[in-house]
PDB file of the backbone (N, CA, C, O) and the ligand in Angstrom, with CONECT records:
HET     ZN  A 101       1
ATOM      1  N   MET A   1       5.885 -18.033 -15.223  1.00  0.00           N
ATOM      2  CA  MET A   1       6.291 -16.627 -15.135  1.00  0.00           C
ATOM      3  C   MET A   1       7.508 -16.412 -16.020  1.00  0.00           C
ATOM      4  O   MET A   1       8.558 -17.017 -15.798  1.00  0.00           O
ATOM      5  N   GLU A   2       7.374 -15.576 -16.994  1.00  0.00           N
ATOM      6  CA  GLU A   2       8.482 -15.331 -17.893  1.00  0.00           C
ATOM      7  C   GLU A   2       9.420 -14.306 -17.287  1.00  0.00           C
ATOM      8  O   GLU A   2       8.995 -13.294 -16.730  1.00  0.00           O
ATOM      9  N   SER A   3      10.703 -14.596 -17.410  1.00  0.00           N
ATOM     10  CA  SER A   3      11.665 -13.656 -16.852  1.00  0.00           C
ATOM     11  C   SER A   3      11.640 -12.346 -17.625  1.00  0.00           C
ATOM     12  O   SER A   3      11.996 -11.289 -17.106  1.00  0.00           O
ATOM     13  N   ARG A   4      11.214 -12.441 -18.864  1.00  0.00           N
ATOM     14  CA  ARG A   4      11.147 -11.226 -19.671  1.00  0.00           C
ATOM     15  C   ARG A   4      10.110 -10.258 -19.099  1.00  0.00           C
ATOM     16  O   ARG A   4      10.268  -9.038 -19.142  1.00  0.00           O
ATOM     17  N   LEU A   5       9.061 -10.846 -18.570  1.00  0.00           N
ATOM     18  CA  LEU A   5       8.006 -10.027 -17.999  1.00  0.00           C
ATOM     19  C   LEU A   5       8.504  -9.294 -16.763  1.00  0.00           C
ATOM     20  O   LEU A   5       8.082  -8.174 -16.476  1.00  0.00           O
ATOM     21  N   LEU A   6       9.394  -9.935 -16.047  1.00  0.00           N
ATOM     22  CA  LEU A   6       9.885  -9.345 -14.807  1.00  0.00           C
ATOM     23  C   LEU A   6      10.637  -8.048 -15.052  1.00  0.00           C
ATOM     24  O   LEU A   6      10.686  -7.165 -14.196  1.00  0.00           O
ATOM     25  N   GLU A   7      11.218  -7.955 -16.230  1.00  0.00           N
ATOM     26  CA  GLU A   7      12.038  -6.776 -16.485  1.00  0.00           C
ATOM     27  C   GLU A   7      11.223  -5.497 -16.514  1.00  0.00           C
ATOM     28  O   GLU A   7      11.739  -4.410 -16.254  1.00  0.00           O
ATOM     29  N   ILE A   8       9.953  -5.635 -16.830  1.00  0.00           N
ATOM     30  CA  ILE A   8       9.129  -4.438 -16.917  1.00  0.00           C
ATOM     31  C   ILE A   8       8.317  -4.212 -15.648  1.00  0.00           C
ATOM     32  O   ILE A   8       7.589  -3.227 -15.525  1.00  0.00           O
ATOM     33  N   LEU A   9       8.457  -5.142 -14.708  1.00  0.00           N
ATOM     34  CA  LEU A   9       7.700  -5.006 -13.476  1.00  0.00           C
ATOM     35  C   LEU A   9       8.488  -4.176 -12.476  1.00  0.00           C
ATOM     36  O   LEU A   9       9.606  -4.531 -12.101  1.00  0.00           O
ATOM     37  N   VAL A  10       7.915  -3.100 -12.061  1.00  0.00           N
ATOM     38  CA  VAL A  10       8.565  -2.258 -11.081  1.00  0.00           C
ATOM     39  C   VAL A  10       7.618  -2.042  -9.909  1.00  0.00           C
ATOM     40  O   VAL A  10       6.405  -2.216 -10.019  1.00  0.00           O
ATOM     41  N   CYS A  11       8.194  -1.671  -8.820  1.00  0.00           N
ATOM     42  CA  CYS A  11       7.410  -1.397  -7.627  1.00  0.00           C
ATOM     43  C   CYS A  11       6.511  -0.185  -7.885  1.00  0.00           C
ATOM     44  O   CYS A  11       6.987   0.850  -8.353  1.00  0.00           O
ATOM     45  N   PRO A  12       5.219  -0.309  -7.584  1.00  0.00           N
ATOM     46  CA  PRO A  12       4.320   0.833  -7.792  1.00  0.00           C
ATOM     47  C   PRO A  12       4.576   1.962  -6.809  1.00  0.00           C
ATOM     48  O   PRO A  12       4.094   3.080  -6.992  1.00  0.00           O
ATOM     49  N   VAL A  13       5.323   1.669  -5.786  1.00  0.00           N
ATOM     50  CA  VAL A  13       5.580   2.689  -4.761  1.00  0.00           C
ATOM     51  C   VAL A  13       6.835   3.490  -5.108  1.00  0.00           C
ATOM     52  O   VAL A  13       6.805   4.719  -5.164  1.00  0.00           O
ATOM     53  N   CYS A  14       7.933   2.776  -5.338  1.00  0.00           N
ATOM     54  CA  CYS A  14       9.205   3.481  -5.525  1.00  0.00           C
ATOM     55  C   CYS A  14       9.771   3.302  -6.933  1.00  0.00           C
ATOM     56  O   CYS A  14      10.818   3.863  -7.259  1.00  0.00           O
ATOM     57  N   LYS A  15       9.084   2.526  -7.763  1.00  0.00           N
ATOM     58  CA  LYS A  15       9.461   2.356  -9.174  1.00  0.00           C
ATOM     59  C   LYS A  15      10.784   1.629  -9.378  1.00  0.00           C
ATOM     60  O   LYS A  15      11.363   1.670 -10.464  1.00  0.00           O
ATOM     61  N   SER A  16      11.246   0.982  -8.357  1.00  0.00           N
ATOM     62  CA  SER A  16      12.458   0.200  -8.545  1.00  0.00           C
ATOM     63  C   SER A  16      12.072  -1.211  -8.978  1.00  0.00           C
ATOM     64  O   SER A  16      10.920  -1.625  -8.847  1.00  0.00           O
ATOM     65  N   SER A  17      13.045  -1.931  -9.490  1.00  0.00           N
ATOM     66  CA  SER A  17      12.756  -3.261 -10.010  1.00  0.00           C
ATOM     67  C   SER A  17      12.454  -4.232  -8.875  1.00  0.00           C
ATOM     68  O   SER A  17      12.927  -4.079  -7.748  1.00  0.00           O
ATOM     69  N   LEU A  18      11.659  -5.225  -9.210  1.00  0.00           N
ATOM     70  CA  LEU A  18      11.218  -6.179  -8.202  1.00  0.00           C
ATOM     71  C   LEU A  18      11.962  -7.490  -8.344  1.00  0.00           C
ATOM     72  O   LEU A  18      12.411  -7.859  -9.429  1.00  0.00           O
ATOM     73  N   ARG A  19      12.081  -8.173  -7.242  1.00  0.00           N
ATOM     74  CA  ARG A  19      12.734  -9.461  -7.245  1.00  0.00           C
ATOM     75  C   ARG A  19      11.661 -10.546  -7.143  1.00  0.00           C
ATOM     76  O   ARG A  19      10.766 -10.487  -6.300  1.00  0.00           O
ATOM     77  N   TYR A  20      11.778 -11.521  -8.014  1.00  0.00           N
ATOM     78  CA  TYR A  20      10.784 -12.583  -8.040  1.00  0.00           C
ATOM     79  C   TYR A  20      11.152 -13.671  -7.041  1.00  0.00           C
ATOM     80  O   TYR A  20      12.224 -14.271  -7.107  1.00  0.00           O
ATOM     81  N   ASP A  21      10.237 -13.903  -6.121  1.00  0.00           N
ATOM     82  CA  ASP A  21      10.437 -14.984  -5.161  1.00  0.00           C
ATOM     83  C   ASP A  21       9.636 -16.183  -5.647  1.00  0.00           C
ATOM     84  O   ASP A  21       8.412 -16.221  -5.522  1.00  0.00           O
ATOM     85  N   ARG A  22      10.331 -17.143  -6.193  1.00  0.00           N
ATOM     86  CA  ARG A  22       9.664 -18.267  -6.813  1.00  0.00           C
ATOM     87  C   ARG A  22       8.928 -19.129  -5.778  1.00  0.00           C
ATOM     88  O   ARG A  22       7.845 -19.650  -6.044  1.00  0.00           O
ATOM     89  N   GLN A  23       9.521 -19.262  -4.629  1.00  0.00           N
ATOM     90  CA  GLN A  23       8.917 -20.122  -3.614  1.00  0.00           C
ATOM     91  C   GLN A  23       7.609 -19.542  -3.095  1.00  0.00           C
ATOM     92  O   GLN A  23       6.611 -20.247  -2.939  1.00  0.00           O
ATOM     93  N   ARG A  24       7.641 -18.276  -2.838  1.00  0.00           N
ATOM     94  CA  ARG A  24       6.449 -17.651  -2.258  1.00  0.00           C
ATOM     95  C   ARG A  24       5.492 -17.134  -3.321  1.00  0.00           C
ATOM     96  O   ARG A  24       4.366 -16.742  -3.014  1.00  0.00           O
ATOM     97  N   GLN A  25       5.940 -17.135  -4.566  1.00  0.00           N
ATOM     98  CA  GLN A  25       5.128 -16.552  -5.630  1.00  0.00           C
ATOM     99  C   GLN A  25       4.795 -15.098  -5.300  1.00  0.00           C
ATOM    100  O   GLN A  25       3.637 -14.686  -5.236  1.00  0.00           O
ATOM    101  N   GLU A  26       5.856 -14.359  -5.099  1.00  0.00           N
ATOM    102  CA  GLU A  26       5.698 -12.960  -4.776  1.00  0.00           C
ATOM    103  C   GLU A  26       6.746 -12.154  -5.518  1.00  0.00           C
ATOM    104  O   GLU A  26       7.794 -12.669  -5.908  1.00  0.00           O
ATOM    105  N   LEU A  27       6.448 -10.906  -5.701  1.00  0.00           N
ATOM    106  CA  LEU A  27       7.428  -9.968  -6.234  1.00  0.00           C
ATOM    107  C   LEU A  27       7.828  -9.046  -5.093  1.00  0.00           C
ATOM    108  O   LEU A  27       6.990  -8.366  -4.500  1.00  0.00           O
ATOM    109  N   VAL A  28       9.091  -9.035  -4.803  1.00  0.00           N
ATOM    110  CA  VAL A  28       9.567  -8.376  -3.597  1.00  0.00           C
ATOM    111  C   VAL A  28      10.273  -7.077  -3.940  1.00  0.00           C
ATOM    112  O   VAL A  28      11.168  -7.044  -4.786  1.00  0.00           O
ATOM    113  N   CYS A  29       9.864  -6.018  -3.279  1.00  0.00           N
ATOM    114  CA  CYS A  29      10.602  -4.762  -3.324  1.00  0.00           C
ATOM    115  C   CYS A  29      11.414  -4.670  -2.050  1.00  0.00           C
ATOM    116  O   CYS A  29      10.870  -4.573  -0.951  1.00  0.00           O
ATOM    117  N   ARG A  30      12.699  -4.701  -2.213  1.00  0.00           N
ATOM    118  CA  ARG A  30      13.551  -4.699  -1.022  1.00  0.00           C
ATOM    119  C   ARG A  30      13.616  -3.310  -0.409  1.00  0.00           C
ATOM    120  O   ARG A  30      13.821  -3.168   0.796  1.00  0.00           O
ATOM    121  N   ALA A  31      13.444  -2.300  -1.222  1.00  0.00           N
ATOM    122  CA  ALA A  31      13.528  -0.939  -0.700  1.00  0.00           C
ATOM    123  C   ALA A  31      12.368  -0.642   0.250  1.00  0.00           C
ATOM    124  O   ALA A  31      12.547  -0.048   1.313  1.00  0.00           O
ATOM    125  N   ASP A  32      11.188  -1.068  -0.160  1.00  0.00           N
ATOM    126  CA  ASP A  32      10.005  -0.805   0.664  1.00  0.00           C
ATOM    127  C   ASP A  32       9.690  -1.961   1.603  1.00  0.00           C
ATOM    128  O   ASP A  32       8.827  -1.851   2.474  1.00  0.00           O
ATOM    129  N   ARG A  33      10.398  -3.066   1.416  1.00  0.00           N
ATOM    130  CA  ARG A  33      10.117  -4.285   2.169  1.00  0.00           C
ATOM    131  C   ARG A  33       8.652  -4.676   2.005  1.00  0.00           C
ATOM    132  O   ARG A  33       7.933  -4.939   2.968  1.00  0.00           O
ATOM    133  N   LEU A  34       8.245  -4.699   0.730  1.00  0.00           N
ATOM    134  CA  LEU A  34       6.892  -5.119   0.406  1.00  0.00           C
ATOM    135  C   LEU A  34       6.965  -6.301  -0.547  1.00  0.00           C
ATOM    136  O   LEU A  34       7.851  -6.381  -1.398  1.00  0.00           O
ATOM    137  N   ALA A  35       6.028  -7.207  -0.388  1.00  0.00           N
ATOM    138  CA  ALA A  35       5.948  -8.354  -1.277  1.00  0.00           C
ATOM    139  C   ALA A  35       4.585  -8.352  -1.953  1.00  0.00           C
ATOM    140  O   ALA A  35       3.541  -8.413  -1.305  1.00  0.00           O
ATOM    141  N   PHE A  36       4.632  -8.281  -3.271  1.00  0.00           N
ATOM    142  CA  PHE A  36       3.393  -8.248  -4.031  1.00  0.00           C
ATOM    143  C   PHE A  36       3.053  -9.663  -4.488  1.00  0.00           C
ATOM    144  O   PHE A  36       3.908 -10.360  -5.035  1.00  0.00           O
ATOM    145  N   PRO A  37       1.831 -10.083  -4.271  1.00  0.00           N
ATOM    146  CA  PRO A  37       1.466 -11.464  -4.590  1.00  0.00           C
ATOM    147  C   PRO A  37       1.317 -11.682  -6.090  1.00  0.00           C
ATOM    148  O   PRO A  37       1.049 -10.756  -6.856  1.00  0.00           O
ATOM    149  N   ILE A  38       1.498 -12.926  -6.476  1.00  0.00           N
ATOM    150  CA  ILE A  38       1.226 -13.322  -7.853  1.00  0.00           C
ATOM    151  C   ILE A  38       0.088 -14.319  -7.811  1.00  0.00           C
ATOM    152  O   ILE A  38       0.219 -15.399  -7.234  1.00  0.00           O
ATOM    153  N   ARG A  39      -1.008 -13.965  -8.410  1.00  0.00           N
ATOM    154  CA  ARG A  39      -2.182 -14.822  -8.380  1.00  0.00           C
ATOM    155  C   ARG A  39      -2.484 -15.333  -9.773  1.00  0.00           C
ATOM    156  O   ARG A  39      -2.701 -14.562 -10.707  1.00  0.00           O
ATOM    157  N   ASP A  40      -2.492 -16.634  -9.889  1.00  0.00           N
ATOM    158  CA  ASP A  40      -2.740 -17.261 -11.187  1.00  0.00           C
ATOM    159  C   ASP A  40      -1.796 -16.729 -12.249  1.00  0.00           C
ATOM    160  O   ASP A  40      -2.172 -16.557 -13.409  1.00  0.00           O
ATOM    161  N   GLY A  41      -0.565 -16.474 -11.836  1.00  0.00           N
ATOM    162  CA  GLY A  41       0.439 -16.007 -12.765  1.00  0.00           C
ATOM    163  C   GLY A  41       0.372 -14.528 -13.054  1.00  0.00           C
ATOM    164  O   GLY A  41       1.144 -14.011 -13.862  1.00  0.00           O
ATOM    165  N   VAL A  42      -0.545 -13.844 -12.400  1.00  0.00           N
ATOM    166  CA  VAL A  42      -0.689 -12.413 -12.632  1.00  0.00           C
ATOM    167  C   VAL A  42      -0.178 -11.652 -11.416  1.00  0.00           C
ATOM    168  O   VAL A  42      -0.736 -11.769 -10.325  1.00  0.00           O
ATOM    169  N   PRO A  43       0.875 -10.881 -11.602  1.00  0.00           N
ATOM    170  CA  PRO A  43       1.377 -10.098 -10.476  1.00  0.00           C
ATOM    171  C   PRO A  43       0.412  -8.990 -10.084  1.00  0.00           C
ATOM    172  O   PRO A  43      -0.044  -8.209 -10.920  1.00  0.00           O
ATOM    173  N   ILE A  44       0.117  -8.944  -8.808  1.00  0.00           N
ATOM    174  CA  ILE A  44      -0.791  -7.924  -8.287  1.00  0.00           C
ATOM    175  C   ILE A  44       0.050  -6.787  -7.733  1.00  0.00           C
ATOM    176  O   ILE A  44       0.475  -6.808  -6.578  1.00  0.00           O
ATOM    177  N   LEU A  45       0.277  -5.804  -8.575  1.00  0.00           N
ATOM    178  CA  LEU A  45       1.162  -4.708  -8.164  1.00  0.00           C
ATOM    179  C   LEU A  45       0.347  -3.562  -7.589  1.00  0.00           C
ATOM    180  O   LEU A  45       0.296  -2.460  -8.136  1.00  0.00           O
ATOM    181  N   LEU A  46      -0.280  -3.861  -6.478  1.00  0.00           N
ATOM    182  CA  LEU A  46      -1.056  -2.850  -5.782  1.00  0.00           C
ATOM    183  C   LEU A  46      -0.517  -2.726  -4.367  1.00  0.00           C
ATOM    184  O   LEU A  46      -0.294  -3.721  -3.678  1.00  0.00           O
ATOM    185  N   GLU A  47      -0.314  -1.498  -3.954  1.00  0.00           N
ATOM    186  CA  GLU A  47       0.259  -1.306  -2.630  1.00  0.00           C
ATOM    187  C   GLU A  47      -0.665  -1.881  -1.561  1.00  0.00           C
ATOM    188  O   GLU A  47      -0.206  -2.391  -0.539  1.00  0.00           O
ATOM    189  N   GLY A  48      -1.966  -1.794  -1.808  1.00  0.00           N
ATOM    190  CA  GLY A  48      -2.913  -2.309  -0.837  1.00  0.00           C
ATOM    191  C   GLY A  48      -2.902  -3.819  -0.734  1.00  0.00           C
ATOM    192  O   GLY A  48      -3.319  -4.381   0.278  1.00  0.00           O
ATOM    193  N   GLU A  49      -2.424  -4.478  -1.782  1.00  0.00           N
ATOM    194  CA  GLU A  49      -2.380  -5.934  -1.781  1.00  0.00           C
ATOM    195  C   GLU A  49      -1.037  -6.460  -1.303  1.00  0.00           C
ATOM    196  O   GLU A  49      -0.874  -7.658  -1.072  1.00  0.00           O
ATOM    197  N   ALA A  50      -0.103  -5.578  -1.160  1.00  0.00           N
ATOM    198  CA  ALA A  50       1.245  -6.022  -0.821  1.00  0.00           C
ATOM    199  C   ALA A  50       1.330  -6.457   0.637  1.00  0.00           C
ATOM    200  O   ALA A  50       0.612  -5.981   1.515  1.00  0.00           O
ATOM    201  N   ARG A  51       2.239  -7.377   0.832  1.00  0.00           N
ATOM    202  CA  ARG A  51       2.461  -7.878   2.183  1.00  0.00           C
ATOM    203  C   ARG A  51       3.734  -7.249   2.730  1.00  0.00           C
ATOM    204  O   ARG A  51       4.752  -7.173   2.042  1.00  0.00           O
ATOM    205  N   GLU A  52       3.662  -6.806   3.963  1.00  0.00           N
ATOM    206  CA  GLU A  52       4.852  -6.244   4.577  1.00  0.00           C
ATOM    207  C   GLU A  52       5.796  -7.358   4.978  1.00  0.00           C
ATOM    208  O   GLU A  52       5.404  -8.347   5.596  1.00  0.00           O
ATOM    209  N   ILE A  53       7.027  -7.171   4.617  1.00  0.00           N
ATOM    210  CA  ILE A  53       8.021  -8.169   4.962  1.00  0.00           C
ATOM    211  C   ILE A  53       8.623  -7.828   6.309  1.00  0.00           C
ATOM    212  O   ILE A  53       9.132  -6.730   6.536  1.00  0.00           O
ATOM    213  N   ASN A  54       8.549  -8.797   7.183  1.00  0.00           N
ATOM    214  CA  ASN A  54       9.148  -8.611   8.496  1.00  0.00           C
ATOM    215  C   ASN A  54      10.661  -8.665   8.365  1.00  0.00           C
ATOM    216  O   ASN A  54      11.206  -9.662   7.892  1.00  0.00           O
ATOM    217  N   PRO A  55      11.337  -7.622   8.773  1.00  0.00           N
ATOM    218  CA  PRO A  55      12.804  -7.616   8.649  1.00  0.00           C
ATOM    219  C   PRO A  55      13.456  -8.765   9.405  1.00  0.00           C
ATOM    220  O   PRO A  55      14.563  -9.186   9.070  1.00  0.00           O
ATOM    221  N   ALA A  56      12.778  -9.264  10.408  1.00  0.00           N
ATOM    222  CA  ALA A  56      13.367 -10.325  11.217  1.00  0.00           C
ATOM    223  C   ALA A  56      13.357 -11.648  10.462  1.00  0.00           C
ATOM    224  O   ALA A  56      14.235 -12.488  10.655  1.00  0.00           O
ATOM    225  N   SER A  57      12.362 -11.827   9.605  1.00  0.00           N
ATOM    226  CA  SER A  57      12.287 -13.086   8.882  1.00  0.00           C
ATOM    227  C   SER A  57      12.941 -12.924   7.526  1.00  0.00           C
ATOM    228  O   SER A  57      12.584 -12.047   6.740  1.00  0.00           O
ATOM    229  N   ARG A  58      13.889 -13.774   7.277  1.00  0.00           N
ATOM    230  CA  ARG A  58      14.634 -13.648   6.037  1.00  0.00           C
ATOM    231  C   ARG A  58      13.795 -14.163   4.874  1.00  0.00           C
ATOM    232  O   ARG A  58      13.033 -15.120   5.011  1.00  0.00           O
ATOM    233  N   THR A  59      13.950 -13.514   3.741  1.00  0.00           N
ATOM    234  CA  THR A  59      13.188 -13.927   2.574  1.00  0.00           C
ATOM    235  C   THR A  59      13.995 -14.870   1.701  1.00  0.00           C
ATOM    236  O   THR A  59      13.537 -15.294   0.640  1.00  0.00           O
ATOM    237  N   SER A  60      15.177 -15.189   2.148  1.00  0.00           N
ATOM    238  CA  SER A  60      15.976 -16.109   1.360  1.00  0.00           C
ATOM    239  C   SER A  60      15.425 -17.521   1.514  1.00  0.00           C
ATOM    240  O   SER A  60      14.514 -17.766   2.305  1.00  0.00           O
ATOM    241  N   SER A  61      15.977 -18.416   0.768  1.00  0.00           N
ATOM    242  CA  SER A  61      15.464 -19.784   0.778  1.00  0.00           C
ATOM    243  C   SER A  61      16.046 -20.588   1.931  1.00  0.00           C
ATOM    244  O   SER A  61      15.767 -21.779   2.066  1.00  0.00           O
ATOM    245  N   GLU A  62      16.838 -19.952   2.747  1.00  0.00           N
ATOM    246  CA  GLU A  62      17.424 -20.682   3.855  1.00  0.00           C
ATOM    247  C   GLU A  62      16.375 -20.984   4.916  1.00  0.00           C
ATOM    248  O   GLU A  62      15.585 -20.114   5.282  1.00  0.00           O
ATOM    249  N   PRO A  63      16.370 -22.185   5.394  1.00  0.00           N
ATOM    250  CA  PRO A  63      15.435 -22.522   6.459  1.00  0.00           C
ATOM    251  C   PRO A  63      15.856 -21.855   7.754  1.00  0.00           C
ATOM    252  O   PRO A  63      17.040 -21.577   7.951  1.00  0.00           O
ATOM    253  N   PRO A  64      14.919 -21.596   8.626  1.00  0.00           N
ATOM    254  CA  PRO A  64      15.276 -20.987   9.900  1.00  0.00           C
ATOM    255  C   PRO A  64      16.146 -21.934  10.701  1.00  0.00           C
ATOM    256  O   PRO A  64      16.065 -23.152  10.544  1.00  0.00           O
ATOM    257  N   PRO A  65      16.975 -21.370  11.558  1.00  0.00           N
ATOM    258  CA  PRO A  65      17.855 -22.225  12.356  1.00  0.00           C
ATOM    259  C   PRO A  65      17.058 -23.145  13.262  1.00  0.00           C
ATOM    260  O   PRO A  65      16.014 -22.775  13.797  1.00  0.00           O
ATOM    261  N   SER A  66      17.571 -24.338  13.417  1.00  0.00           N
ATOM    262  CA  SER A  66      16.846 -25.313  14.227  1.00  0.00           C
ATOM    263  C   SER A  66      16.940 -24.950  15.698  1.00  0.00           C
ATOM    264  O   SER A  66      17.773 -24.137  16.099  1.00  0.00           O
ATOM    265  N   GLY A  67      16.090 -25.550  16.482  1.00  0.00           N
ATOM    266  CA  GLY A  67      16.078 -25.232  17.883  1.00  0.00           C
ATOM    267  C   GLY A  67      14.702 -24.772  18.331  1.00  0.00           C
ATOM    268  O   GLY A  67      14.422 -24.677  19.526  1.00  0.00           O
ATOM    269  N   ASP A  68      13.855 -24.491  17.366  1.00  0.00           N
ATOM    270  CA  ASP A  68      12.486 -24.081  17.671  1.00  0.00           C
ATOM    271  C   ASP A  68      11.529 -25.230  17.420  1.00  0.00           C
ATOM    272  O   ASP A  68      10.520 -25.063  16.736  1.00  0.00           O
ATOM    273  N   GLU A  69      11.828 -26.349  17.948  1.00  0.00           N
ATOM    274  CA  GLU A  69      11.035 -27.519  17.593  1.00  0.00           C
ATOM    275  C   GLU A  69       9.617 -27.442  18.134  1.00  0.00           C
ATOM    276  O   GLU A  69       8.711 -28.089  17.610  1.00  0.00           O
ATOM    277  N   GLY A  70       9.428 -26.659  19.170  1.00  0.00           N
ATOM    278  CA  GLY A  70       8.088 -26.571  19.740  1.00  0.00           C
ATOM    279  C   GLY A  70       7.172 -25.685  18.926  1.00  0.00           C
ATOM    280  O   GLY A  70       5.957 -25.885  18.913  1.00  0.00           O
ATOM    281  N   ALA A  71       7.738 -24.721  18.257  1.00  0.00           N
ATOM    282  CA  ALA A  71       6.920 -23.788  17.501  1.00  0.00           C
ATOM    283  C   ALA A  71       6.594 -24.344  16.129  1.00  0.00           C
ATOM    284  O   ALA A  71       7.487 -24.630  15.331  1.00  0.00           O
ATOM    285  N   GLU A  72       5.344 -24.488  15.873  1.00  0.00           N
ATOM    286  CA  GLU A  72       4.939 -24.985  14.567  1.00  0.00           C
ATOM    287  C   GLU A  72       4.679 -23.818  13.640  1.00  0.00           C
ATOM    288  O   GLU A  72       3.977 -22.869  13.991  1.00  0.00           O
ATOM    289  N   THR A  73       5.248 -23.899  12.464  1.00  0.00           N
ATOM    290  CA  THR A  73       5.016 -22.848  11.495  1.00  0.00           C
ATOM    291  C   THR A  73       3.820 -23.220  10.635  1.00  0.00           C
ATOM    292  O   THR A  73       3.552 -24.395  10.381  1.00  0.00           O
ATOM    293  N   SER A  74       3.122 -22.211  10.203  1.00  0.00           N
ATOM    294  CA  SER A  74       1.907 -22.464   9.446  1.00  0.00           C
ATOM    295  C   SER A  74       2.161 -22.501   7.945  1.00  0.00           C
ATOM    296  O   SER A  74       1.247 -22.739   7.156  1.00  0.00           O
ATOM    297  N   GLN A  75       3.394 -22.268   7.566  1.00  0.00           N
ATOM    298  CA  GLN A  75       3.646 -22.253   6.135  1.00  0.00           C
ATOM    299  C   GLN A  75       3.653 -23.672   5.573  1.00  0.00           C
ATOM    300  O   GLN A  75       4.280 -24.569   6.137  1.00  0.00           O
ATOM    301  N   PRO A  76       2.967 -23.863   4.481  1.00  0.00           N
ATOM    302  CA  PRO A  76       2.879 -25.206   3.897  1.00  0.00           C
ATOM    303  C   PRO A  76       4.238 -25.674   3.391  1.00  0.00           C
ATOM    304  O   PRO A  76       4.889 -24.996   2.596  1.00  0.00           O
ATOM    305  N   ASP A  77       4.629 -26.781   3.841  1.00  0.00           N
ATOM    306  CA  ASP A  77       5.912 -27.314   3.441  1.00  0.00           C
ATOM    307  C   ASP A  77       5.731 -28.173   2.203  1.00  0.00           C
ATOM    308  O   ASP A  77       4.622 -28.557   1.831  1.00  0.00           O
ATOM    309  N   SER A  78       6.857 -28.455   1.585  1.00  0.00           N
ATOM    310  CA  SER A  78       6.781 -29.217   0.349  1.00  0.00           C
ATOM    311  C   SER A  78       7.001 -30.707   0.583  1.00  0.00           C
ATOM    312  O   SER A  78       7.469 -31.433  -0.295  1.00  0.00           O
ATOM    313  N   ARG A  79       6.660 -31.131   1.762  1.00  0.00           N
ATOM    314  CA  ARG A  79       6.781 -32.564   2.026  1.00  0.00           C
ATOM    315  C   ARG A  79       5.594 -33.298   1.426  1.00  0.00           C
ATOM    316  O   ARG A  79       4.446 -32.871   1.548  1.00  0.00           O
ATOM    317  N   SER A  80       5.883 -34.358   0.807  1.00  0.00           N
ATOM    318  CA  SER A  80       4.785 -35.121   0.229  1.00  0.00           C
ATOM    319  C   SER A  80       5.114 -36.604   0.282  1.00  0.00           C
ATOM    320  O   SER A  80       4.313 -37.429  -0.158  1.00  0.00           O
TER     321      SER A  80
HETATM  322 ZN    ZN A 101       9.310  -0.162  -3.709  1.00  0.00          ZN2+
END
């Protein structure tokens, strides 16, 4: 993903610039709290394809606080 390409990518809903989430491979509009997927390097800037971001779950790279050892998350981890 070229950073140059990101400069021209705007939210199809509010036309504001998008933030690239490298980990999730998504383009995030913070204003609308929508995350647009990137498939095979192609950003899918369609409102219907966007994922709603839960305000409770942070989109930063910080791991959730420990203490929830019983709850298994379904997100694929980078352990190998
Ligand atoms: Zn937007």
